[in-house]
N, C-alpha and C positions, 0 to 999 in steps of 0.2 A: 484611604487610597495612599497610596506613597506617589512623589510628584520622578521617579528613578523604579519605570519594571524592568527588571534583566533575563532577557530571553537564551534561553540556553536551546542552542542549534551542533550539528555534525557541519564539520568543516564543507564537505563540499557546495560546490556552486548553488546547483538545485536544492539542500538544504538550506543554504543560507537564504538563496530567494524564495524559503518555502514558511522562515521562522521573518524575511520582510511583507509578507503577505498579513502576518499576525500581526509583527510590531501598526505599519498601518491604520489597521483595523481599531488599533488601541488606539492610539491619537487621534484617529480622528474623533472616534466616539469617546475620549477622556481628552475633553481638551485641557490644556497647561499638563501633563504626563507627557513623558521622555520616553520610550522603549528604547530598549540598549541591545542591542545581537552578541550574546557573548559567545565562542565557537568553541569546539573540540574535538578530538579525534577517538575517532572511539573502535575498539579492538575490533570490531566486523572489517571498519573499515582502511586496518594498519594491516590485515592478514587475509590476501588474496588471492594465495595458490592452493587454497585448501576448499572442498565444500565445505559450507556455511550448515550443515550438519552433522559432518564430522568434528566440527569444533561448538556447538554452544546454539547453532540456527539465530535467528534475526536479531536474539534475546538481543544477543553480541552489540546491537545496532541501537539502543537507548541505556544501557548499565550507566554508562560513563556520566550521561543526563539523568541517570535517577539516582547517582550518586550525591550529583552537584544539590538533583531540589534537593535533596536530605539534611544535605550540608546547607545549607539557604546559604549558596553563593547564584543561586537563580531563582526564580521568582516563578517561574511556567517554560517547559519544555514544550517543540513542538516538533512532531515527527509527520513519516506520512503512516495512514492507519496502518495502511497492510506491511508496515514493518516492524510492528507493536506485537508479543506475544498474544496468547489468547490469554489468560490468564497477566492481569495489571495488579499491580500491589494495594492493599488495601488502604495505606496509608496517597499512597501514589495516584490518587482515578484522574483519570481524562477526565479533564470539566468542561470539554467547547469543542462542537464538531466544526469545522471549517463546508463551506456551502463544497457540492462535490464539485470536481473537475471532470470533463471526462471519464471513465472508466475502464475504456478501455487497450488489449493490449493492440500494438500496431510492429510491422515488419520495418528491419531498416534497411536496404541493399545496400551494398559494397557502392564505395562512389565510382561514377560512371555508370552502375547497372539497372536494370527496370525492371527485374524479376531474378528467381535465385534459378541453376540451371541445374535443371536434372540428374539428379545424385550428388548436390551438393550441398554442402555443410552450414547448418544455421545457429549461432551464438546463442546458448541459454544456459541454463545452471538452474531452471527452474523445473520439476520434474510434476508441475502445475501445465505450464504452458508446452511442453513436450506431451507427454501423452494425447496432448489434444491436436497441436501443430502434426504428429503422425499420418493422423486422417488426411489431413490440407495435405499435406508434404511424404508420401511414404515412402518414396524415390530415395530421399535424404538425412542426413547421416545428421546427430544433432551431437555440440559438444559444446562440455562447461566454459562459459564466463563468464569476470564478474569485477566489480569495480563502478565506480561510477558513471553519468553518462557519456561526461567527455573521455575517459579512459576509454568506453568499451565500441565510441565511436574510432577511436587510435586503432585499436586491435584488429576493427571489424577490417579499415584500409593495409594496417602494413600484414595484416596474419593470413592466414590461411577459410577464410569465412566470409562465405556468399552473404548474410545478413544478421542480424540481431534482433530478439524483442524485446519491447521493452515497453513502457507506460507510457500511454499518452500522456497523460496528467504531468512527468513532470515534463514532456518533450514543448509542452505546452503553455509550462512556466516560465520554460527557458527560452520562451518564445523562439522554438526549435522546429513547428512542423514544416518547414522543407525540407526536412530530410523525412520525412515518412514515408517509404514504398506504400505500406497497405496497410490499413486498419480492419483488422477483425471485428464483426460484429460479437456482443457477449454470447448468442449466440452457437457461433465459430467456437471462441476461446473463452469459456468463463472466467469471466476475474479474480485476483485473489480478495476474500473477503477485506471488504475496507477500501478496496482502490479507487487514487483519485482523492479522496479523502484527507481532510488536513487532521489529526488528533495534539488539542491542548493538554498537555497535560501538568496539574496542580499536587499542591499537597490539600491530605485531608484534615478537614476544620477551617481553611482557611477563606472571606470571603472571596468570589471572582465574577462576584454583582454585574463587573465593570466587564466583560467578555460578553456577556448578554445580548447585546448587538453583535457579536462576531458567532455566534454561536448557531448550527443551523436547526432547526426540528427534524426538518424532512434528511440529512442526512443522517442524524443521531438516531433516527427510526430504523433508516436504509439498516447505517452499524450496527445496531442491537441483533439486526436478527439475522445481519450475513455470521454476525462473531458466536452467534447462541449457537445457530446452525456448525459453524467449523470447531467450535468447543467442544461440543454434543460428540462428535464422530472421531475425538481424540484430535485431529488437525491443528495444526501450526502454523505459523508463517510460510515453513520449507515442504507443509505436507501439500500432495496433490488433491486435495477436496478443495474445493474452490466454491462460493457462493456471490449471486450478485441478486440487490434487491433493487425493483424501484416502490415508491411512493407515489400516488397520484389520487392527488383529496382526501379522505377518508381510509384508502383502499392501499393495502401493501401486495405485492408479488411479489414473490422467494424466488429464486430460480437456483438450484444443487446440484453440485455432484461430487457421485460418493464412486472414490474411488477402492476397487475390489482386488487391488494385487493381478501382477501382469498386466499392465497396460491396461488391463478392463475399468473400463467405467459406464455410468449411466449419467443422465442429468431427468429431472423434474420439476417441477412448481407448485407453490402454491402462494392459494392468495389466500389475504383473512385482513381484519381489521388492523390498520394501523396504528393506531394506539396501544397493540398487544404482538410487537417485531417481535421479543424477544416466543413468545411464546410460539410465532410463528416458525420460527426459527429452530426450536426443540423440538415443534412436532411435525416436522419434515423431514427432519436428522431420524427421527422413530417409523417415521412410514416409510427411510430408503431403509436404515438400519436390517427391517424388517424384511423388505424385495430380495 
């Protein structure tokens, strides 16, 4: 194992904090090893005035990091798993999954407010969030908003938004829980596949045994079930298809959200052996497709 590990990351505060979590884990479990973070701006970070669906999906957040991995300028890269495409290049596999943070979505109110007014504007660019929140806030208008956490909070304060929806995990990692106005249960708003899990991407054929202490088997099983379900239904990072798995002991329970168009969707749950996480995801997808 080399004495210096280069960790690739996007430039945002949240992305760097997530890379720092992996850096701390590597240095803690590998005495004598120094980890350094290499940041870069991705296309997804540069283009903020267009919907991700129109410019290539959330895969735009990982392409520059994957290129750096292939070129050897970094040794691993760290991503929010929910931002990774369902299809990961065979030569750049996910080599470790971090312990899951809070997977839920939250609503942040405009500063000084304690609720969203009747007929108010909620900022989110996620169709997954929008179709579910319309049931909770039927009188509200939903308007696109993109950018990192700080950008969205600034826009919430300065523009005509009454609230915006973010992932609890990111706010907790940034120690910004104080801005959270309402936490949605996973039954109210089914999260995106992989939400709350950090994924470490590496190169095929290399020895990543030094990540063993960081790799979480529970997160891996939950991620495999959620991503198998989403991929089987043709979903991706920007798809309204959603999935949330919870592993308890040797059992895994997966809840899936199937989108049938025109804001019509339903949810269904399947439980099985956690050792067959991917099979559970595929089976639930097939059951919901037939329904």
